[in-house]
C-alpha positions as CSV (number, residue, x, y, z in Angstrom):
1,X,-121.6,29.5,128.7
2,X,-120.2,32.8,130.2
3,X,-117.6,33.4,133.1
4,X,-119.0,36.1,133.5
5,X,-122.6,37.1,135.5
6,X,-125.5,37.8,133.5
7,X,-128.3,39.7,134.9
8,X,-131.6,38.2,135.5
9,X,-134.5,39.3,137.6
10,X,-136.7,37.4,139.9
11,X,-140.1,37.3,138.1
12,X,-142.0,35.3,140.9
13,X,-140.9,34.2,144.1
14,X,-142.9,31.2,145.6
15,X,-142.6,29.6,149.3
16,X,-142.2,26.0,149.1
17,X,-141.1,25.4,152.7
18,X,-140.1,27.4,155.6
19,X,-136.5,27.2,154.9
20,X,-137.1,26.7,150.9
21,X,-138.0,29.5,148.3
22,X,-138.6,28.8,144.7
23,X,-137.3,31.7,142.6
24,X,-138.2,32.4,139.0
25,X,-135.8,34.0,137.3
26,X,-136.0,35.8,134.0
27,X,-132.9,37.6,131.8
28,X,-133.4,41.6,133.0
29,X,-132.0,42.5,129.5
30,X,-131.2,41.2,126.0
31,X,-128.4,38.5,127.2
32,X,-130.0,35.4,128.5
33,X,-127.6,31.7,129.1
34,X,-127.8,28.8,126.6
35,X,-130.4,26.6,126.9
36,X,-130.1,24.1,130.1
37,X,-130.8,20.2,130.3
38,X,-132.0,18.8,133.4
39,X,-129.7,18.0,135.8
40,X,-127.3,20.8,135.0
41,X,-127.0,23.9,137.1
42,X,-126.4,27.5,137.5
43,X,-123.9,29.8,139.6
44,X,-126.1,32.1,141.4
45,X,-124.8,35.3,142.4
46,X,-126.6,37.0,145.4
47,X,-125.0,40.8,145.0
48,X,-123.1,41.8,148.3
49,X,-123.2,38.1,149.6
50,X,-121.4,35.7,146.7
51,X,-122.5,32.9,144.7
52,X,-123.3,29.1,145.0
53,X,-124.3,26.6,142.6
54,X,-127.9,25.9,142.2
55,X,-129.6,23.3,140.1
56,X,-132.5,24.5,137.8
57,X,-135.9,23.0,139.0
58,X,-137.8,23.9,136.0
59,X,-136.3,24.8,133.0
60,X,-138.7,27.5,130.5
61,X,-137.9,29.1,127.1
62,X,-136.3,31.7,128.6
63,X,-137.2,31.5,132.2
64,X,-135.3,29.5,134.7
65,X,-136.6,28.0,138.1
66,X,-134.4,27.9,140.8
67,X,-135.6,26.1,144.1
68,X,-132.7,27.3,147.0
69,X,-133.1,26.2,150.7
70,X,-131.3,28.3,152.7
71,X,-128.7,26.9,154.6
72,X,-125.8,29.8,154.4
73,X,-125.3,33.1,154.2
74,X,-125.2,33.3,150.2
75,X,-128.4,30.7,150.0
76,X,-130.2,33.0,152.7
77,X,-129.3,36.0,150.8
78,X,-131.0,34.3,147.6
79,X,-134.4,33.3,149.7
80,X,-135.1,36.8,150.6
81,X,-134.9,38.2,147.4
82,X,-138.7,39.8,146.3
83,X,-139.5,39.9,142.7
84,X,-137.8,42.7,141.1
85,X,-134.5,42.3,142.4
86,X,-131.7,41.1,140.5
87,X,-129.5,38.2,140.6
88,X,-126.2,37.2,138.5
89,X,-126.2,33.9,136.5
90,X,-123.3,31.5,134.9
91,X,-124.1,28.6,133.3
92,X,-124.8,26.0,132.1
93,X,-122.7,23.9,134.0
94,X,-122.2,20.0,134.5
95,X,-123.6,17.2,133.0
96,X,-127.6,16.1,133.2
97,X,-129.5,13.2,133.8
98,X,-129.6,12.1,130.6
99,X,-132.6,11.3,130.1
100,X,-132.1,9.7,126.4
101,X,-130.4,7.0,128.1
102,X,-134.0,5.8,129.2
103,X,-135.3,5.6,125.3
104,X,-137.8,2.8,125.1
105,X,-137.0,1.5,128.9
106,X,-139.0,2.0,132.2
107,X,-138.0,5.1,134.0
108,X,-137.5,5.2,138.4
109,X,-136.9,8.7,139.9
110,X,-136.1,8.7,143.7
111,X,-135.7,11.9,145.4
112,X,-134.9,12.6,149.1
113,X,-135.7,16.6,150.5
114,X,-134.5,18.9,148.0
115,X,-132.9,16.4,145.7
116,X,-136.4,16.2,144.6
117,X,-135.9,20.2,143.0
118,X,-133.3,18.8,140.5
119,X,-135.1,16.0,139.5
120,X,-138.3,17.8,138.8
121,X,-137.4,19.0,135.0
122,X,-136.7,15.3,134.4
123,X,-140.2,14.3,135.4
124,X,-141.8,16.9,133.5
125,X,-139.3,16.5,130.3
126,X,-140.4,12.5,130.6
127,X,-144.2,13.8,131.0
128,X,-144.0,15.3,127.9
129,X,-142.3,12.7,125.7
130,X,-144.7,9.8,126.9
131,X,-144.4,7.6,124.2
132,X,-140.1,7.5,124.7
133,X,-140.2,5.8,127.4
134,X,-142.2,2.7,129.2
135,X,-143.4,3.4,132.9
136,X,-142.7,6.1,134.6
137,X,-142.1,6.2,138.3
138,X,-141.5,9.0,140.8
139,X,-140.9,7.9,144.2
140,X,-140.2,10.7,146.7
141,X,-139.0,10.8,150.6
142,X,-139.4,13.6,152.9
143,X,-138.9,14.3,156.6
144,X,-142.7,16.0,157.4
145,X,-145.3,17.0,155.0
146,X,-143.7,20.7,156.4
147,X,-140.7,19.4,154.2
148,X,-142.3,18.2,151.3
149,X,-141.5,20.3,148.2
150,X,-144.1,21.1,145.1
151,X,-146.9,19.7,147.8
152,X,-149.7,20.4,145.8
153,X,-148.3,18.5,142.4
154,X,-146.9,15.7,144.4
155,X,-150.1,15.3,146.1
156,X,-152.1,15.4,143.1
157,X,-149.5,12.9,141.0
158,X,-150.1,10.6,144.3
159,X,-153.9,10.9,144.0
160,X,-153.9,9.7,140.2
161,X,-153.2,6.9,138.2
162,X,-150.3,8.3,136.4
163,X,-148.4,9.0,135.0
164,X,-146.2,9.4,136.6
165,X,-146.7,6.5,139.2
166,X,-145.7,8.6,142.2
167,X,-145.8,7.6,145.9
168,X,-144.2,9.6,148.6
169,X,-143.6,9.0,152.2
170,X,-142.5,10.7,155.0
171,X,-140.0,10.2,158.1
172,X,-142.3,11.4,160.7
173,X,-146.0,12.0,159.7
174,X,-148.0,14.5,160.9
175,X,-152.0,13.6,161.5
176,X,-152.7,15.1,158.5
177,X,-150.0,13.4,156.9
178,X,-151.6,11.7,153.3
179,X,-148.7,9.6,152.1
180,X,-146.6,6.7,152.9
181,X,-144.9,6.3,156.1
182,X,-141.2,4.9,156.1
183,X,-137.8,5.6,154.1
184,X,-138.5,6.0,150.3
185,X,-136.5,2.7,149.7
186,X,-139.6,1.0,151.1
187,X,-141.6,2.4,148.1
188,X,-139.1,0.5,145.6
189,X,-141.8,-2.4,146.4
190,X,-144.4,-0.5,145.3
191,X,-143.1,0.9,141.9
192,X,-143.8,-0.4,138.4
193,X,-140.7,-1.6,136.6
194,X,-139.0,-4.3,135.0
195,X,-135.3,-4.4,136.4
196,X,-133.4,-5.4,133.1
197,X,-135.3,-2.7,131.5
198,X,-135.0,0.0,133.4
199,X,-132.8,3.4,134.1
200,X,-133.1,4.7,137.6
201,X,-132.1,8.7,138.6
202,X,-131.7,9.5,142.2
203,X,-130.9,12.6,144.2
204,X,-130.8,13.4,147.8
205,X,-128.7,12.5,151.3
206,X,-125.7,10.4,150.3
207,X,-127.0,7.9,152.6
208,X,-130.3,7.9,150.9
209,X,-128.5,7.3,147.5
210,X,-126.2,4.8,148.9
211,X,-129.3,2.5,150.2
212,X,-131.1,3.3,146.9
213,X,-128.4,2.3,144.6
214,X,-127.8,-0.7,146.1
215,X,-131.4,-1.8,146.5
216,X,-131.7,-1.4,143.0
217,X,-129.0,-3.4,142.5
218,X,-130.2,-6.1,144.3
219,X,-133.1,-5.8,142.2
220,X,-131.4,-6.4,139.1
221,X,-130.6,-2.7,138.1
222,X,-127.8,-2.6,136.0
223,X,-125.0,-0.1,138.1
224,X,-124.5,1.9,134.8
225,X,-128.4,2.8,134.3
226,X,-128.3,4.0,137.9
227,X,-127.8,8.1,137.4
228,X,-127.1,9.9,140.8
229,X,-126.3,13.8,141.5
230,X,-123.4,14.4,144.0
231,X,-123.9,18.2,143.7
232,X,-123.8,18.8,146.9
233,X,-119.8,18.7,146.7
234,X,-119.6,21.8,144.1
235,X,-118.4,24.7,144.6
236,X,-116.8,26.9,141.9
237,X,-117.9,25.2,138.9
238,X,-114.7,25.8,137.2
239,X,-112.5,23.2,138.7
240,X,-110.4,25.6,140.8
241,X,-110.8,25.1,143.6
242,X,-110.8,21.3,144.1
243,X,-113.7,21.2,146.7
244,X,-115.5,18.3,144.8
245,X,-112.4,16.4,143.9
246,X,-112.8,12.6,144.2
247,X,-110.3,10.6,143.3
248,X,-109.6,11.6,139.8
249,X,-112.5,13.5,138.9
250,X,-113.7,17.0,139.4
251,X,-117.3,16.8,139.5
252,X,-118.3,20.5,138.9
253,X,-116.8,19.4,135.0
254,X,-117.2,15.8,135.0
255,X,-120.3,15.5,137.4
256,X,-122.7,16.2,139.3
257,X,-124.5,13.4,137.6
258,X,-122.5,10.1,137.2
259,X,-123.7,6.4,136.9
260,X,-123.3,4.3,139.9
261,X,-120.7,2.1,138.5
262,X,-118.4,5.5,138.8
263,X,-120.2,7.3,141.9
264,X,-119.8,4.2,144.2
265,X,-116.2,4.0,143.8
266,X,-115.7,8.1,144.1
267,X,-117.7,7.9,147.2
268,X,-115.8,5.5,148.8
269,X,-112.3,7.2,148.2
270,X,-113.8,10.2,150.4
271,X,-114.1,7.8,153.1
272,X,-110.3,6.6,153.1
């Protein structure tokens, strides 16, 4: 990991939704960042605008894919980049999903909205090692069909017998919607897993994380086997700004992925 941004160039730009793009980034020179693990993030610098933390949404041999939603000045500048233009990257930072925790167990992946992006490398890693785990479930929630990330892949996976066992639901379906309707937690009724032998991975809006974690607990999945990402609270990645501090934990250093046995208490601290 380096403290100085390493130049990467945009080799591909793919529009996912009206406000979200996936940028495939490759080293602009001989220097490249160290290997990333699923769930880790990079600080992505848009020249002249600033930098933000963004989880990797796909990990290649030398290339990285970042899926970015335009919600502020820096993210909008990144989304506007075209192939051939450059960014600066620092990283890898943070804890990963740690798929090895699920060795020999069923896997339940629950994503809400943009939370599908940091979970995609985890799903791809599980698919690449099918004998290492039990049944692989991917449950995805989206506001509408127009907001669904990686829509073609999700539709293909949902139509196939698996793996993964994929189900997708929308809050506001259109007439052309092909998936389920309702909250993502309702998809747990369709998942195939044995609770006491399951590891779950959850990312999305905080209210969705809370609801999903509590539902999984109710079904018998142990709290320490429910891994959640609290990445939305991060800003500097080095622990200096304190923006991501919850209690005694700095999420950019000690997270963003933590077990629900820790996350529930951390989120409760913020409510006080």
